[in-house]
C-alpha positions in Angstrom: 20.9 -14.0 -21.1 20.6 -17.3 -23.4 16.9 -16.3 -23.4 17.5 -13.0 -25.4 18.5 -15.0 -28.2 15.6 -17.4 -28.8 12.8 -17.2 -31.4 9.3 -17.3 -31.0 9.1 -18.5 -34.8 9.1 -22.0 -36.0 12.5 -22.7 -37.4 11.1 -24.3 -40.4 9.6 -21.1 -41.2 13.1 -18.9 -40.4 14.8 -21.5 -43.0 12.3 -21.5 -45.8 13.0 -19.2 -48.9 10.5 -16.5 -49.8 9.9 -15.4 -53.3 10.5 -17.1 -56.6 13.7 -18.8 -56.8 13.7 -20.1 -60.2 13.4 -16.2 -61.1 16.1 -15.0 -59.0 18.5 -17.7 -60.5 17.5 -16.5 -64.1 17.8 -13.0 -63.6 21.5 -13.4 -61.9 22.5 -15.5 -65.0 21.0 -13.0 -67.4 22.8 -10.0 -65.6 25.8 -11.7 -65.4 25.6 -12.8 -69.0 24.8 -9.0 -69.9 27.8 -7.7 -68.0 30.2 -10.1 -69.7 29.0 -9.0 -73.1 29.2 -5.5 -72.2 32.9 -6.0 -70.9 33.9 -7.7 -74.1 32.0 -5.2 -76.0 34.0 -2.3 -74.2 37.3 -3.9 -74.4 36.9 -4.5 -78.2 35.7 -0.6 -79.0 38.3 0.9 -76.8 40.9 -1.4 -77.8 42.0 -2.1 -74.3 
């Protein structure tokens, strides 16, 4: 049963990040900032 869980891929290949981490990081902070500003504006406009 232990053979069922073995990978044929190299462990280094499994752990390697794919894509552009810097772009994803910047996009995440941009989205978070826009949501924060949107929440503040909504609270101001609707006087919540």
